[in-house]
C-alpha positions as CSV (number, residue, x, y, z in Angstrom):
1,M,-34.7,-8.1,-56.1
2,R,-34.7,-5.0,-54.1
3,G,-35.9,-7.3,-51.0
4,P,-32.9,-9.5,-50.7
5,K,-30.0,-6.8,-51.6
6,I,-31.7,-4.6,-48.1
7,I,-31.8,-7.9,-46.2
8,V,-27.7,-8.3,-47.2
9,W,-27.4,-4.7,-46.6
10,A,-29.0,-5.0,-42.9
11,I,-27.0,-8.0,-42.6
12,I,-23.7,-6.4,-43.5
13,V,-24.7,-3.1,-41.3
14,L,-25.2,-5.4,-37.9
15,V,-22.2,-7.3,-38.1
16,V,-20.4,-4.0,-38.4
17,G,-22.2,-2.3,-35.9
18,L,-21.5,-5.6,-33.6
19,A,-17.9,-5.1,-34.4
20,V,-17.6,-1.9,-32.8
21,Y,-19.6,-2.3,-29.8
22,F,-17.4,-4.9,-28.8
23,I,-14.3,-3.4,-29.6
24,A,-15.5,-0.7,-27.7
25,K,-16.7,-2.5,-25.2
26,S,-13.4,-4.4,-24.7
27,Q,-11.2,-0.9,-24.8
28,S,-13.7,0.6,-21.8
29,R,-13.7,-2.9,-19.7
30,A,-9.1,-2.6,-20.1
31,R,-9.9,0.9,-19.0
32,E,-11.8,0.2,-16.1
33,E,-10.2,-3.3,-15.4
34,V,-8.4,-1.4,-11.9
35,G,-12.4,-1.2,-10.3
36,A,-14.2,-4.0,-11.6
37,R,-13.1,-6.1,-9.6
38,F,-14.3,-4.7,-6.3
39,A,-17.4,-5.4,-4.2
40,Q,-20.2,-2.2,-3.9
41,S,-21.0,-3.7,-0.4
42,E,-17.7,-3.5,1.3
43,L,-16.1,-1.3,-1.0
44,A,-16.2,2.3,-2.2
45,G,-18.9,3.6,-4.4
46,G,-16.2,2.2,-6.9
47,S,-16.9,5.6,-9.4
48,K,-14.6,6.3,-12.1
49,F,-12.4,9.4,-11.6
50,E,-11.6,12.0,-14.1
51,K,-8.3,14.3,-14.7
52,G,-9.0,17.1,-11.7
53,A,-11.0,15.1,-9.6
54,Q,-8.0,14.9,-7.6
55,K,-7.9,18.2,-6.4
56,E,-10.7,17.7,-3.5
57,W,-8.1,15.4,-1.8
58,K,-7.0,17.9,1.4
59,K,-4.4,14.9,2.6
60,L,-2.4,12.2,0.9
61,G,-1.2,9.1,2.8
62,Y,1.1,6.6,2.0
63,L,2.1,5.3,-2.0
64,R,2.9,1.6,-2.6
65,V,3.6,-0.3,-5.7
66,S,2.1,-3.4,-6.3
67,P,4.2,-6.6,-6.8
68,N,3.3,-6.9,-10.1
69,S,4.7,-3.3,-11.1
70,K,1.5,-2.5,-12.7
71,L,-0.3,-0.4,-10.1
72,L,0.3,2.2,-7.6
73,A,-2.2,2.1,-4.4
74,F,-1.8,5.8,-2.3
75,T,-3.9,6.5,0.8
76,A,-5.6,10.3,0.4
77,C,-8.8,11.9,2.6
78,K,-11.1,14.5,0.9
79,Q,-11.4,16.7,3.9
80,E,-8.9,18.2,6.5
81,E,-8.0,15.6,9.4
82,S,-6.6,17.0,12.3
83,A,-6.4,13.4,14.0
84,P,-2.9,11.4,14.2
85,E,-2.8,9.3,11.5
86,E,-3.4,6.1,13.4
87,D,-6.4,7.2,15.1
88,S,-7.9,8.5,11.6
89,T,-11.0,7.0,10.1
90,A,-11.0,9.7,7.1
91,Y,-8.7,8.3,4.5
92,S,-9.7,6.7,0.8
93,L,-7.6,3.9,-0.8
94,Y,-6.9,4.4,-4.6
95,I,-5.6,2.4,-7.1
96,Y,-3.9,3.8,-10.3
97,D,-3.3,1.8,-13.3
98,F,0.2,2.7,-15.4
99,E,-0.1,1.4,-18.3
100,T,-4.3,2.9,-18.8
101,G,-4.1,5.9,-16.4
102,A,-7.3,4.4,-14.8
103,L,-8.0,6.2,-11.2
104,Q,-10.3,4.0,-8.6
105,E,-11.4,5.0,-5.4
106,V,-11.7,1.2,-3.9
107,L,-12.2,1.5,-0.1
108,S,-13.0,4.3,2.5
109,G,-13.3,4.9,5.9
110,L,-9.4,3.7,6.7
111,T,-6.2,5.0,8.4
112,P,-3.9,5.7,5.9
113,F,-1.5,2.3,6.5
114,F,-2.1,-0.3,4.1
115,S,0.1,-3.3,2.1
116,W,-0.2,-5.4,-0.7
117,S,-0.2,-9.0,-0.8
118,P,2.7,-10.2,-1.9
119,E,0.6,-12.1,-4.9
120,G,-0.7,-8.7,-6.1
121,N,-3.9,-10.1,-5.7
122,G,-5.5,-8.1,-2.3
123,I,-4.3,-5.5,0.1
124,Y,-3.9,-5.1,4.4
125,Y,-5.0,-2.4,5.2
126,G,-6.3,-1.1,8.4
127,K,-9.4,0.5,10.7
128,V,-10.7,2.0,13.6
129,E,-13.8,0.7,15.0
130,Q,-16.0,1.3,17.6
131,E,-16.6,-1.9,19.8
132,G,-18.0,-1.2,23.6
133,G,-18.0,2.6,23.4
134,K,-14.3,2.4,22.4
135,Q,-12.2,2.6,19.4
136,N,-10.3,0.0,18.8
137,K,-7.6,-0.3,15.7
138,A,-7.9,-3.5,13.6
139,I,-6.4,-4.6,10.6
140,Y,-8.4,-6.6,7.8
141,Y,-7.4,-7.9,4.5
142,I,-9.7,-7.9,1.2
143,D,-8.9,-10.2,-1.6
144,L,-9.4,-8.1,-5.0
145,Q,-10.5,-11.3,-6.6
146,S,-13.5,-12.8,-4.7
147,K,-14.2,-9.5,-3.4
148,Q,-14.1,-11.5,0.7
149,R,-12.8,-9.1,3.4
150,S,-11.4,-11.0,6.7
151,L,-10.5,-9.4,10.1
152,I,-6.4,-10.5,10.7
153,A,-5.9,-8.7,14.1
154,K,-7.2,-6.8,16.5
155,S,-5.8,-4.3,18.7
156,A,-3.5,-3.9,15.8
157,T,-1.9,-1.2,13.4
158,R,1.3,-1.2,11.1
159,L,1.3,-4.0,9.3
160,K,3.3,-5.9,7.2
161,P,3.4,-9.1,5.4
162,S,5.6,-11.3,4.9
163,P,7.3,-12.3,1.3
164,D,5.8,-15.4,0.8
165,G,2.4,-14.6,2.6
166,S,3.0,-17.2,5.5
167,A,2.7,-14.6,8.3
168,I,2.2,-11.0,9.3
169,C,3.5,-9.2,11.3
170,Y,2.2,-5.8,13.5
171,L,2.6,-3.3,15.8
172,P,-0.1,-4.6,18.7
173,R,-2.0,-1.6,19.9
174,G,-4.7,-1.2,22.2
175,Y,-7.9,0.8,22.7
176,L,-8.4,4.6,22.1
177,P,-8.5,7.1,24.0
178,R,-5.5,5.3,25.8
179,E,-5.6,5.7,29.8
180,E,-3.9,8.7,31.8
181,G,-0.9,8.0,33.3
182,K,-0.2,4.4,31.5
183,E,3.5,4.3,29.5
184,L,2.6,3.4,25.7
185,K,4.3,0.4,24.5
186,E,4.4,-0.6,21.1
187,E,5.6,-4.4,20.9
188,L,6.0,-6.6,17.6
189,G,3.2,-8.9,17.2
190,I,3.1,-11.8,14.3
191,V,-0.1,-14.0,13.3
192,Y,0.5,-17.0,11.1
193,Q,-1.7,-17.5,8.1
194,K,-0.5,-20.5,6.5
195,G,0.8,-23.9,7.8
196,A,0.6,-25.4,11.0
197,D,0.7,-22.4,12.7
198,G,-1.9,-20.7,10.8
199,K,-3.7,-18.5,12.7
200,A,-1.7,-18.4,15.7
201,K,-0.4,-15.1,17.3
202,K,3.1,-14.7,19.1
203,T,4.4,-11.7,20.2
204,L,8.4,-11.3,19.0
205,L,9.8,-8.2,20.3
206,T,8.8,-7.2,24.3
207,R,9.9,-4.9,26.7
208,S,10.6,-2.6,23.6
209,L,8.8,0.8,22.0
210,V,8.9,-0.4,18.3
211,M,8.9,2.2,15.8
212,D,9.5,0.4,12.6
213,F,10.6,-2.8,10.9
214,E,11.0,-4.8,7.9
215,W,11.3,-8.2,6.7
216,S,14.1,-10.0,4.6
217,P,13.1,-10.7,1.0
218,D,13.4,-14.7,1.3
219,G,11.2,-13.7,5.2
220,R,13.6,-15.4,7.4
221,Y,14.5,-12.4,9.3
222,L,12.8,-9.1,10.6
223,V,15.2,-5.9,11.2
224,V,13.3,-3.8,13.9
225,F,14.2,-0.5,15.1
226,A,12.8,-0.1,18.6
227,L,13.9,2.0,21.5
228,P,14.5,-0.3,24.8
229,S,12.3,-0.1,28.1
230,E,15.6,0.3,30.2
231,P,17.4,4.1,29.4
232,S,19.5,3.4,26.4
233,P,19.9,4.4,22.9
234,P,17.2,3.0,20.3
235,Q,18.5,-0.2,18.6
236,Y,18.6,-2.1,15.7
237,V,17.5,-5.7,16.1
238,L,17.9,-8.8,13.8
239,L,14.7,-11.3,14.4
240,E,14.4,-14.9,13.1
241,P,11.0,-15.3,13.8
242,N,10.8,-18.7,13.9
243,S,13.3,-19.7,16.1
244,G,12.6,-16.3,18.1
245,R,16.5,-15.4,18.1
246,G,17.4,-11.9,17.9
247,E,21.0,-9.8,18.3
248,V,21.6,-6.1,18.3
249,I,23.3,-5.0,15.3
250,G,23.4,-1.4,15.7
251,H,22.3,2.2,17.5
252,S,21.5,5.3,16.7
253,A,22.8,7.2,20.1
254,G,22.5,10.7,18.4
255,N,18.9,11.0,18.3
256,F,18.5,9.7,21.6
257,I,21.2,12.0,23.1
258,L,19.9,15.0,20.8
259,G,16.1,14.5,22.5
260,A,15.3,14.4,18.2
261,F,14.4,11.0,18.4
262,T,12.2,10.1,15.5
263,V,10.8,6.9,13.5
264,V,14.1,5.6,11.5
265,A,13.0,2.8,8.9
266,P,15.3,0.6,8.4
267,A,15.9,-2.0,5.0
268,F,16.9,-4.9,3.4
269,L,19.2,-4.2,0.2
270,N,18.8,-8.2,-0.3
271,S,18.6,-11.4,2.2
272,Q,22.0,-11.0,3.8
273,T,22.2,-7.5,4.1
274,V,20.6,-4.6,6.4
275,V,21.0,-0.9,5.5
276,Y,20.4,1.3,8.5
277,S,21.4,5.0,9.6
278,E,23.2,6.3,12.8
279,M,23.6,9.8,14.0
280,E,26.2,10.5,16.5
281,E,26.6,14.1,18.2
282,A,30.0,15.6,17.4
283,S,31.4,18.8,18.6
284,N,30.0,22.8,18.3
285,Y,26.7,21.9,17.7
286,Q,27.6,19.6,14.9
287,T,25.5,15.7,14.5
288,T,27.5,13.2,12.2
289,L,25.3,10.8,10.2
290,K,26.5,7.6,9.2
291,I,24.9,5.0,6.1
292,I,25.8,1.6,7.4
293,S,25.5,-1.8,6.0
294,Y,25.4,-5.3,7.9
295,D,26.4,-8.7,6.9
296,I,24.2,-10.7,8.2
297,G,26.2,-14.1,7.5
298,K,29.8,-12.6,8.7
299,K,28.1,-10.3,10.9
300,Q,30.3,-7.5,9.9
301,S,28.9,-3.9,9.8
302,N,30.4,-1.5,6.8
303,K,30.1,2.0,6.6
304,L,29.0,3.3,3.3
305,Y,28.9,7.1,4.0
306,E,29.4,9.5,6.7
307,K,29.2,13.0,7.0
308,T,29.8,15.6,10.1
309,G,27.8,19.1,9.7
310,K,25.5,21.7,11.5
311,G,21.8,21.3,11.7
312,I,20.1,18.1,12.8
313,F,19.1,16.0,9.9
314,D,17.2,12.7,10.3
315,V,17.1,10.0,8.0
316,R,13.5,8.9,7.7
317,E,13.2,6.6,5.1
318,I,16.4,4.8,3.0
319,L,14.8,2.8,0.0
320,P,16.4,0.5,-1.8
321,S,16.0,0.7,-5.8
322,P,14.1,-2.8,-7.7
323,Q,17.4,-3.5,-9.0
324,G,19.9,-2.9,-5.9
325,D,22.1,-0.9,-7.2
326,K,21.1,2.4,-5.2
327,L,19.5,3.9,-2.4
328,L,17.0,6.8,-2.0
329,I,17.6,8.7,1.3
330,V,14.7,10.9,2.9
331,L,16.0,13.0,5.4
332,A,13.9,15.9,7.3
333,D,16.4,19.1,7.9
334,K,14.3,20.4,11.1
335,R,15.4,24.0,10.5
336,S,13.5,24.5,7.4
337,E,10.7,21.4,8.5
338,Q,11.1,19.9,4.4
339,N,12.8,17.2,3.5
340,E,15.5,16.2,1.0
341,V,16.1,13.2,-0.8
342,W,19.4,11.8,-1.1
343,L,20.9,9.6,-3.9
344,Y,23.5,6.8,-2.9
345,D,25.3,4.7,-6.0
346,L,26.3,1.7,-4.2
347,K,28.6,0.9,-7.5
348,E,30.4,4.1,-7.2
349,R,30.2,4.5,-3.4
350,K,28.9,8.1,-4.5
351,M,26.5,10.1,-2.6
352,T,24.3,12.6,-4.6
353,E,23.0,15.5,-1.6
354,A,19.5,16.6,-2.2
355,I,18.7,15.7,-5.6
356,L,14.8,16.9,-4.2
357,K,13.6,19.0,-1.8
358,T,9.9,18.8,-1.1
359,D,7.0,18.8,1.9
360,F,6.1,14.8,1.3
361,G,6.1,12.8,4.6
362,R,7.0,9.1,5.3
363,G,5.4,6.9,3.1
364,Q,5.1,9.3,0.2
365,I,8.2,8.8,-1.7
366,T,9.2,5.1,-4.0
367,W,10.6,3.7,-6.5
368,H,9.4,3.5,-10.0
369,P,9.3,-0.1,-10.9
370,N,11.8,0.2,-13.9
371,G,14.1,2.0,-11.2
372,K,15.1,5.2,-13.3
373,E,12.1,7.2,-12.3
374,I,10.8,8.2,-8.6
375,I,7.7,8.7,-7.5
376,F,7.0,11.6,-4.5
377,V,3.7,13.6,-3.1
378,K,4.3,17.2,-3.7
379,E,1.6,20.1,-2.4
380,G,-1.2,17.3,-2.6
381,H,-0.5,15.8,-5.8
382,I,1.7,12.6,-6.9
383,Y,4.7,13.5,-9.3
384,I,6.6,11.4,-10.9
385,A,10.6,12.3,-12.4
386,P,13.8,11.0,-13.6
387,V,16.3,10.3,-10.4
388,F,18.3,13.4,-12.3
389,G,15.4,15.6,-14.3
390,Q,12.3,17.0,-14.2
391,A,9.3,15.9,-12.7
392,R,5.7,15.8,-14.1
393,E,2.5,15.6,-12.5
394,L,1.5,11.8,-12.5
395,I,-2.0,12.2,-10.7
């Protein structure tokens, strides 16, 4: 009788062991889901980062939440980097899973700029490559499921895909180093990914120094912040890529007059409303800051907020909340070389100044998908905080 009992017990032990193994494997797979899809041959080594490893980072780049709101992607470099951001090859791309806390390095040797694909299953990124003894900037796309990498555009940087993924807008940029004495021009180009115009390229805006641009949520419009070639203040231009029509909807005269011109990113509050800032020179070394909304259908501007005071505050970014009821406004104080974040409540039409002060740069603050918290860079780490509350370290 001992023989059958031993066999039964052996079977029970085997079944229990297998159950424990598969449960552990399932949990491990869930934790490592972020990094499991990436090809070793084209991407970074794929090693899992433990808490504390991020202290190797010398500089953080940009933050972007995925379209499905489950992942946070960001760029960072592990070494001291003195090259301008667009010329750098020192950045790696990381992805953080909000649910599991998994952190994975997925791409290396990049510039800090990147964009999620609209579906969230791929990433567009920039590289500086050697070509014929010169350095050239290029935009690539990596599909995170098939692991296929494809070239989108050469001599290009600062890419943003349209919401439906049918087109990619970018800034054409030639070889580096730039030739002495030649005027730097940043025009606006577009490459079509789908439909009858697939892979076709064209220039949307010429004879202008394009600094930044943003798609409308429905993909019908682009709002562009640009400096015209003739002496005049920086302009906000509303473009229809399909028809090629465009109109100037606003200016930021103060930055031009004061010689303090910086990149100011316009934003869409919804498919029919643009939000942007204006700076004007006032008397007695004072400046006036305005936050403006523009109704595309009515062709009307509406002043949301205005303040005049001493000092120069440049608006670097305007970030609508996921629910569209609030604006994060990032300002640079040139006296202290620090950034301040202000919060504008669109329903109450109320501005709360300086809810946050830190040293982050453009692209280093974003809304959490819940619309109640913000994620930002501070002293080489990534923090999360309630709009009004205490911050905690996220990564």
